[in-house]
BATI-275816 format. One line per field, with one value per residue (C-alpha): residue in three letters; x, y, z. Coordinates in steps of 0.001 Angstrom, whole numbers. Layout:
BEGIN
kevo: ala/...;
c1: X/...;
c2: Y/...;
c3: Z/...;
***
This chain:
BEGIN
kevo: met/lys/asn/ser/ile/gln/lys/phe/gly/lys/phe/leu/ser/ala/met/val/met/pro/asn/ile/gly/ala/phe/ile/ala/trp/gly/phe/ile/thr/ala/leu/phe/ile/glu/ala/gly/trp/ile/pro/asn/glu/arg/leu/ala/thr/leu/val/asp/pro/met/leu/lys/tyr/leu/ile/pro/thr/leu/ile/ala/phe/gln/gly/gly/arg/met/val/gly/gly/asp/arg/gly/gly/val/met/gly/ala/val/ala/thr/leu/gly/val/ile/ala/gly/ser/glu/gln/thr/met/leu/ile/gly/ala/met/ala/met/gly/pro/phe/ala/gly/leu/val/ile/lys/lys/phe/asp/lys/ala/val/glu/gly/lys/ile/pro/ala/gly/phe/glu/met/leu/val/asn/asn/phe/ser/val/gly/ile/phe/gly/met/ile/leu/ala/ile/ile/gly/tyr/tyr/leu/ile/gly/pro/val/met/ala/thr/ile/leu/ala/ile/leu/thr/ala/gly/val/glu/ile/leu/val/thr/asn/lys/leu/leu/pro/phe/val/ala/ile/phe/val/glu/pro/ala/lys/val/leu/phe/leu/asn/asn/ala/ile/asn/his/gly/ile/phe/thr/pro/ile/gly/ile/glu/gln/ala/ala/glu/thr/gly/lys/ser/ile/met/tyr/met/leu/glu/ala/asn/pro/gly/pro/gly/leu/gly/val/leu/leu/ala/tyr/trp/val/phe/ser/lys/asp/lys/val/thr/lys/ser/ser/ala/pro/gly/ala/val/ile/ile/his/phe/phe/gly/gly/ile/his/glu/ile/tyr/phe/pro/tyr/val/leu/met/asn/pro/val/ile/ile/ile/ala/pro/ile/val/ala/ser/ile/val/thr/ile/phe/tyr/tyr/ser/ile/met/gly/ala/gly/leu/val/gly/pro/ala/ser/pro/gly/ser/ile/ile/ala/phe/leu/ala/val/ala/pro/lys/gly/glu/thr/leu/lys/val/leu/ile/gly/val/val/leu/ala/ala/ala/val/ser/phe/val/val/ala/ser/pro/ile/val/lys/leu/ser/gly/asn/lys/asn/leu/asp/glu/ala/thr/asp/lys/met/lys/asn/met/lys/ala/glu/ala/lys/gly/leu/ala/lys/ala/asn/gly/glu/ile/lys/lys/ile/val/phe/ala/cys/asp/ala/gly/met/gly/ser/ser/ala/met/gly/ala/thr/lys/phe/arg/asn/arg/ile/ala/pro/leu/asn/leu/gly/ile/thr/val/ile/asn/thr/ser/val/asp/asn/val/pro/ala/asp/ala/asp/val/val/val/cys/gln/ala/val/leu/gln/asp/arg/ala/lys/ala/ser/ala/pro/gln/ala/glu/leu/ile/thr/ile/gly/asn/phe/leu/ala/asp/pro/asn/leu/asp/ala/leu/tyr/ala/ser/leu/glu/ala/lys/ala/ser/gly/ala/gly/glu/gln/pro/ala/ala/glu/val/lys/ala/glu/thr/ala/thr/ala/thr/thr/asn/asn/gly/ile/met/val/ala/ala/gly/ile/lys/thr/gly/gln/ala/ser/val/ser/lys/glu/glu/ala/ile/thr/ala/ala/gly/lys/leu/leu/his/glu/leu/gly/tyr/val/asn/glu/ser/tyr/ile/pro/ala/met/leu/glu/arg/glu/lys/thr/val/ser/thr/tyr/met/gly/leu/gly/val/ala/ile/pro/his/gly/thr/ser/glu/ala/lys/asp/glu/val/lys/lys/thr/gly/ile/val/leu/leu/gln/tyr/pro/glu/gly/val/asp/phe/gly/asp/glu/lys/ala/tyr/leu/val/phe/gly/ile/ala/gly/ile/gly/asn/glu/his/leu/asp/leu/leu/ala/lys/ile/gly/thr/val/ile/glu/glu/glu/glu/asn/leu/asp/lys/leu/lys/lys/ala/thr/thr/pro/glu/glu/ile/leu/lys/met/phe/gln;
c1: -35673/-37736/-38974/-39973/-42207/-43290/-44398/-45830/-48063/-48913/-50258/-52509/-53910/-54350/-56887/-58303/-58402/-61355/-63564/-63650/-67148/-68486/-66289/-68003/-71416/-71126/-69607/-73192/-75102/-73403/-73643/-77516/-79183/-77673/-79405/-77095/-76944/-78479/-81829/-82377/-83597/-83890/-84382/-82139/-79216/-79482/-77514/-74639/-72984/-73436/-71643/-68778/-68442/-69246/-69377/-66437/-63682/-65305/-64813/-61279/-60599/-62022/-59900/-56762/-57247/-58017/-54915/-52977/-54921/-57388/-60944/-60801/-58259/-60846/-63589/-61133/-60448/-64043/-64823/-61602/-62558/-65977/-64110/-61759/-64694/-66955/-63729/-63644/-66167/-63916/-64065/-61579/-60225/-56770/-57884/-59255/-56094/-54127/-56467/-57537/-54146/-53152/-56047/-55432/-52085/-52974/-55477/-52620/-50351/-52882/-53693/-50421/-49583/-52386/-51777/-52002/-52451/-56652/-58340/-60338/-63964/-63007/-61693/-65231/-65436/-61928/-62137/-65062/-64612/-60768/-62332/-64460/-62450/-59523/-62233/-63731/-60055/-59168/-62325/-61622/-58183/-59392/-62134/-59983/-56421/-56490/-59360/-57924/-54355/-55770/-57989/-54817/-52900/-55474/-56130/-52686/-52774/-55570/-54038/-50865/-53088/-55006/-51940/-50838/-53856/-54350/-50442/-51039/-48790/-50928/-49907/-46402/-47220/-46789/-43675/-43648/-46919/-46065/-42666/-44280/-46629/-44100/-42121/-45507/-46002/-49318/-51512/-49704/-50136/-53647/-55174/-53134/-52905/-55313/-58433/-58206/-58180/-60542/-63128/-62739/-63091/-65717/-67666/-67496/-67770/-69286/-66243/-62481/-59543/-57531/-59384/-58017/-54478/-53349/-56382/-56543/-55945/-54918/-51018/-50755/-52906/-50783/-47512/-49173/-50371/-47268/-45502/-48077/-47933/-44193/-42219/-39685/-39753/-42729/-43614/-43845/-45739/-48217/-48310/-49560/-53296/-54115/-52228/-54608/-57927/-56738/-55416/-57975/-61169/-59928/-58068/-54885/-52363/-49486/-49865/-48173/-45350/-43020/-43085/-41933/-39062/-37727/-36891/-37045/-36584/-40240/-41644/-41396/-44397/-47133/-45172/-45750/-49521/-50106/-48915/-51320/-54214/-54209/-53695/-56962/-58739/-57523/-58380/-62047/-63071/-63439/-63250/-65024/-67560/-65551/-62412/-62254/-60878/-59723/-58389/-60442/-62357/-65497/-64855/-63506/-66511/-68912/-68053/-68132/-70636/-73668/-72945/-69097/-68777/-67693/-65197/-63520/-63564/-61836/-59143/-58617/-58686/-55926/-53525/-53361/-52527/-50217/-48209/-49062/-46899/-43921/-43600/-43996/-40375/-38726/-40305/-38897/-35361/-35501/-34696/-35772/-36198/-37125/-40294/-39882/-36597/-38604/-41430/-39122/-37485/-41193/-41896/-38989/-40097/-43357/-42152/-39790/-43130/-44849/-42089/-41166/-38193/-36858/-36402/-33904/-33097/-34891/-37564/-38683/-41511/-43472/-46703/-48447/-51977/-54930/-58436/-59235/-55519/-56475/-53843/-52569/-51004/-49734/-47717/-46276/-45128/-43480/-41836/-40528/-39569/-37351/-36108/-34708/-33204/-29583/-29650/-29404/-31773/-33616/-36770/-40034/-42493/-45850/-49228/-52594/-56088/-55884/-58448/-55911/-52733/-50872/-49670/-45980/-46236/-43482/-44325/-47458/-47845/-51089/-52878/-53657/-57451/-57148/-54993/-57490/-58319/-55007/-54111/-57000/-56190/-52177/-52060/-48581/-46906/-45361/-47771/-46497/-49148/-48514/-50544/-49981/-47857/-45613/-43671/-44461/-41961/-42582/-41661/-38577/-37820/-38437/-35945/-33823/-33642/-33167/-30016/-28613/-29018/-27701/-24465/-23840/-24075/-21026/-21066/-24262/-24684/-26515/-30017/-32955/-35373/-39021/-42392/-45282/-47596/-46511/-43061/-44131/-43698/-45471/-49207/-50820/-53330/-54857/-54412/-55261/-54926/-58810/-58247/-55989/-57199/-54456/-55163/-57983/-59769/-59397/-62509/-63516/-62557/-65412/-65793/-62708/-63197/-66659/-65070/-62706/-65400/-67281/-64463/-63987/-67511/-67296/-64387/-66546/-64092/-66666/-70880/-72158/-72682/-69056/-68683/-70658/-68503/-65633/-66931/-67696/-64402/-62978/-65161/-63842/-59924/-58383/-56877/-54498/-51004/-48644/-46401/-49314/-50835/-54424/-55606/-59731/-61036/-64066/-64836/-63904/-67784/-67882/-65627/-68856/-68911/-65968/-66476/-62362/-59600/-58808/-56801/-57741/-55935/-56900/-54163/-55165/-52319/-53770/-54508/-57270/-57884/-57340/-57543/-54510/-52929/-53137/-53259/-52102/-52581/-55893/-55519/-59125/-58585/-60551/-58822/-59958/-57906/-54239/-54217/-53903/-50695/-48061/-48913/-49655/-46215/-44907/-46597/-45195/-41543/-41934/-43384/-40454/-38425/-38849/-38129/-40630/-43149/-42656/-43272/-46304/-47962/-46846/-47525/-50111/-51260/-51920/-49316/-46667/-48125/-48682/-45105/-43760/-45767/-45025;
c2: 54712/53873/50709/52572/54733/51788/49839/53120/53306/49898/50144/53396/51506/48547/50627/52042/49479/47116/49931/50843/49400/52353/55574/53576/53606/57262/57938/56379/58145/61356/61225/59927/61897/65624/68154/68306/64451/61862/61491/64380/63024/65783/62738/60258/63417/63450/60255/62239/64143/61738/59034/61397/62614/59630/56352/56232/58075/55328/52534/53429/54176/50801/48821/50963/50049/46470/46132/47267/45956/43595/43981/45704/48219/48578/49367/52079/53420/54032/55493/57665/59056/60166/62655/63963/64104/66011/68739/69505/70909/69262/65313/63769/60790/61780/62220/58599/57376/58667/58154/54531/52955/55084/53919/50390/50634/51931/49171/46882/48127/47919/44541/43230/45495/43448/40129/37199/40033/40013/38011/35097/36198/39669/39352/40545/43525/44915/44134/46260/49035/49570/49787/52384/54319/54865/55335/58030/59663/59102/60934/63695/64108/64009/66718/69207/68094/66066/67316/70670/69612/67321/70085/72704/69822/69061/72830/73394/70279/71982/75123/74047/71879/75146/76908/74483/74469/78338/78408/75612/73165/70539/68746/68425/66002/63246/63388/61641/59980/57810/56663/56005/53722/51629/51580/50360/53681/54175/53243/54997/58530/57774/56637/58646/62011/62297/60796/62809/65978/64804/63718/67352/69144/66616/67849/71555/71383/68045/66573/66513/66199/64613/61088/61702/61947/58288/56192/57247/53999/55910/56167/52426/51502/53393/51593/48214/49105/50305/46899/45017/46791/47012/45193/42823/40094/37252/36806/40301/41018/38174/39028/42330/42182/40009/42517/45554/43830/43187/46736/48628/46974/45163/48392/46273/48490/46476/44351/46905/47398/44834/46450/49635/47873/46005/49546/52023/54944/54100/55718/59190/57648/57517/60818/63170/61445/62258/65954/66327/64755/66519/69933/69190/68085/71072/73460/71864/71959/67988/65937/62943/62524/59730/57546/55537/52227/49933/51987/50824/52206/51063/52318/55684/56768/55433/57911/60750/63525/63868/65505/65353/61557/62379/64983/62350/59775/62304/62653/58997/58585/61494/59742/56526/58228/60516/57505/55233/58018/58745/55066/53706/54980/53662/50421/49867/50483/48519/45313/41837/43080/39987/40347/37097/39090/42322/40524/38675/42045/43685/40342/41386/45270/44491/41882/45097/47270/45260/45002/41195/39913/38687/42072/43228/39969/41548/39467/40899/39705/36099/35472/32096/32527/29940/30317/31671/32202/29519/26631/25325/28704/28990/25966/26412/29592/27952/24981/27210/30123/27372/26204/29634/30645/29356/31131/34735/36524/38467/37747/38253/35187/35490/33758/35031/34424/34857/37522/39854/39724/42656/45414/44822/41046/40392/36702/34914/31307/29457/26503/26600/26793/29953/31573/33784/35086/35939/37649/40068/40464/41163/42248/43323/40148/37184/34013/30467/27784/24705/21485/21270/23477/21322/19239/20641/20890/24714/25532/23585/25673/28967/27749/27065/30106/31784/29572/30435/34114/33524/31423/34148/37185/36647/37071/38060/39808/37662/38260/36718/35277/37332/36234/38210/35320/33949/33407/31254/27593/26336/24300/26903/24487/24697/20880/18414/14971/14247/15956/13218/10027/7129/4025/5034/2699/4147/5422/8150/11880/13277/10700/11772/15465/15005/13078/15953/18239/16398/15938/19713/19974/17628/19519/22625/24443/24984/24895/21746/24036/24321/20571/21253/24508/22065/19788/22811/24386/20866/21207/24258/23577/20934/20660/17972/19528/16970/14506/12672/15563/17123/20453/20398/23627/25463/28390/31808/32370/29903/31883/32868/29277/29025/29308/28928/27900/24077/21862/18190/14929/11905/9340/6583/4197/3054/6595/8257/9176/12889/12889/10877/11005/9301/11429/9438/12433/14643/18025/19510/23274/25709/28998/32613/35604/34418/32305/28917/30120/29480/25675/25147/26788/24517/21445/22546/22632/18987/17213/18776/15918/12518/10888/13034/12615/8790/9025/10628/8187/5114/6804/4758/7023/11081/11255/10782/12817/15975/15753/16698/19644/21282;
c3: 22781/19899/21606/24526/22451/20695/23869/24939/21776/21752/25571/24134/21307/23539/25319/22498/19829/21965/22362/18709/18070/20512/18216/15600/16939/18000/14760/12882/15418/14667/11030/10447/13273/13907/12241/9602/9207/6504/8438/11312/14375/17374/20009/18464/18231/22346/22100/20953/23649/26508/24441/23532/27158/29180/27332/25160/28088/30352/28475/27853/31280/32180/29814/31110/34644/33778/31845/34470/37847/36492/36830/40072/38178/35649/38114/39792/36215/35412/38925/38792/35626/36059/38766/35133/32977/35474/36083/32790/29773/26971/26281/28117/26071/27132/30539/30658/28967/32049/34908/33767/34218/36822/38994/37956/39327/42675/43233/42514/44689/47626/46687/46905/49773/51932/50171/53148/55519/55253/58031/56618/56382/55715/51817/50300/52853/52235/48445/48003/50360/48850/45302/46802/49070/46393/43622/45571/46523/42705/41104/43703/42506/38778/39340/41054/39342/36386/34533/34123/33372/30554/29255/29192/27439/24998/24483/23618/21231/19477/19265/17876/15106/14519/13991/11260/9390/9372/8255/5745/7390/8430/5344/6206/9215/6373/6865/10355/9660/6825/7854/11360/9943/8555/11994/13649/15451/13606/16483/18916/16641/15579/19043/21203/19449/16257/17433/21057/19170/16307/19026/20122/16763/15683/18693/18066/13947/13440/11623/11779/9455/11785/11308/7695/8282/9057/8093/4344/2050/-794/-488/381/-2436/-5013/-3474/-3838/-8162/-8799/-7664/-9446/-12818/-12779/-10338/-12059/-9332/-10275/-6726/-5892/-8795/-8200/-4336/-5080/-6231/-3202/-1376/-2478/-1666/1755/2068/358/1871/4771/6057/6697/6378/7306/4179/2102/4826/3169/-235/1024/3297/267/-1016/1613/-833/-1892/1465/-604/-2694/589/1788/-1333/-1721/1950/1830/-1575/2/3204/1500/-961/2214/4100/1154/784/4406/4445/7760/8948/11864/13245/13248/10419/11956/10316/7562/4720/1666/3332/6809/5438/3224/6124/8499/5657/6563/4509/1231/1383/322/-3161/-1421/748/-1998/-4476/-1853/-1480/-5240/-5420/-3065/-4927/-7967/-6710/-4824/-7875/-10119/-7678/-6846/-10428/-11846/-8312/-8767/-12278/-11001/-8163/-10397/-8815/-5437/-2878/-1270/1292/2670/3077/4663/7188/8239/8436/10914/13034/13134/14083/17030/18027/17880/19997/22693/21903/22933/20129/18606/21233/23249/26394/28051/31436/32367/31604/32189/32887/32391/32606/32587/35963/37400/40166/40052/36746/35435/39313/39344/35568/36734/39693/37829/35078/37561/39270/35971/34917/38072/37479/34247/36337/33777/36428/34762/36375/36141/37021/36809/36128/34745/30935/30710/33077/31792/32408/30000/30408/29690/27095/26843/27836/27988/27839/26418/22887/23783/25126/22633/21237/24719/25303/22179/23413/26551/25778/21966/22960/24221/22213/22515/23440/23430/25302/25962/29528/32121/33344/30544/27100/23859/23620/27261/26486/23346/25140/28066/24974/23954/27398/27927/25037/25816/29041/27690/24516/26991/29032/32816/33524/37411/39772/39780/41341/39227/40712/41437/42033/43465/46994/48377/51436/50989/54306/54498/56682/57199/53548/53396/56050/56622/56001/52848/51059/50097/48752/46691/45093/42246/38727/37509/34620/34694/35404/38270/39940/39572/41229/44022/44511/44849/47191/49460/49297/50179/53041/54695/54237/51641/49308/48944/47096/43546/43467/41838/38720/38001/38311/35796/33382/33857/32679/29504/28694/29027/30266/33906/33231/34019/32812/35066/35968/37735/37408/39396/38577/40088/39665/36807/37627/37738/40953/43068/45571/46314/47632/51608/52642/51150/50686/48838/48660/46898/45624/44910/41768/41274/38571/36998/35738/31805/31158/27191/26051/29374/32761/36003/39302/41411/41193/43437/44041/44444/45910/46689/47880/46355/46363/49514/48327/45745/48516/48894/44854/44320/47199/45443/41873/43599/44878/41864/39875/41501/39832/43031/45072/42329/42502/46334/46187/43693/45958/49288/51491/54155/54163/56641/54080/51456/54279/55605/52035/51670/54955;
***
């Protein structure tokens, strides 16, 4: 139950977090230019309402749709959410969080249903019209149904908050918020509940106390100061000053969680501090004009309304003081609590909060990601899928581009150079970086962990290892004898890639301008796969240069240097949609067998090679 809530919260957070800059921009414009702002400007103040009503919800919807259905899902989410926005007078952040992923799911299901069934040459027509038609339908549904429903839900939530405020009960939400932060549910609560309500309140009154409930750095600061002053453990005491700086000025609240976990009763301190501070802010009528993210003192004060900076600052100081006073005797009586053990505990809890397998022993989906999702990830996914099939763990293994990792991915496997993009695309997933997709120690370690799980779980029900890529194993004319060259003299990597591109062009698969895109792709990340195989292909930006799907093969008996490795088989790839993935899966299956790989390297005629991929 907790894991499901955490994963859902992480999903909500992943929609909002990439767009925090837009929230901040809106907050600054509001704080500066509205009539009650720091430097009122009637013309610039007209930016406030359009950004709030249209820009921010559309960005959230695009991100949500993209997380589920890739770029097409993002476009669908944005289009459909405009209907939700137009169907309500209220700000539709909650509506965007619902409609964006739903629209992405719709187009994802459609793409899966028509995969491999679109006649050659009609791909672009079907792709564009499907987004247009489904986007129109969902926008209409959003206008008449989703918008009014979400407006009602938001009105109920807002009314609930008003009841809490009127009855002076709002401070007691701290009883739930502070423990939730330590359990890594803070983003779910802050961005999923507080921010949408805060946006609505700020639109009416110019500020909202909801922005202050979770982001206040004061309660955590008091805990850290108590450990700095009174801890008997030298390691813990010496680490506290650095943690203070990171927490208070950097806004990384997670830094104080281990200090709470080493002595859980200390959670009383931030709870009491938050109750007192929220009560103070309620009495003073305080609020922020926008979300303070990250929750640093700098961000907190930056979005304080004009004339209320001191009022806001006093609340932070009050929270820190109360937290320090309550935490100090607990720290004194705690003895030599060990920070390292608490940090390890926190890492495990954070992994669980991200939905990672390590926390609960569950891996349901492994995603192999490469730059464009065109070739290397497909072969890597196929090989690993086949490798773990006998374990009967029921794990889905798919491939995709690194910028379109689905939100339900538990593990993402990608090359080290792509890890930053992978983290941005799938913040909820465990990341495994590799050198190549076919043979890598980290892949072996992943397999070993799964094997150990299978061995230790007793009898497992037989379950097919599912693939969401292609399942057919036939050539379908994508590779032809004229596209296979054996016995080629050894050349440089660039010359081999160029030769593969020229062959693709000669056979009518691509425009000539696709060749430089193949070379550019190699500069970004190596297309060497391991086992003496390379699969050069163009960048994702060069997809329009592909005329039809095709794969060519150049055999180099003496090898071609790809960095520190030699490639003996160079597969040039040009793919429209997923048409080439069937054959790539077949290639990956064939080269798994050392005997087959040896035959491919030594074959003397195209027919010998072609026969192996039929």
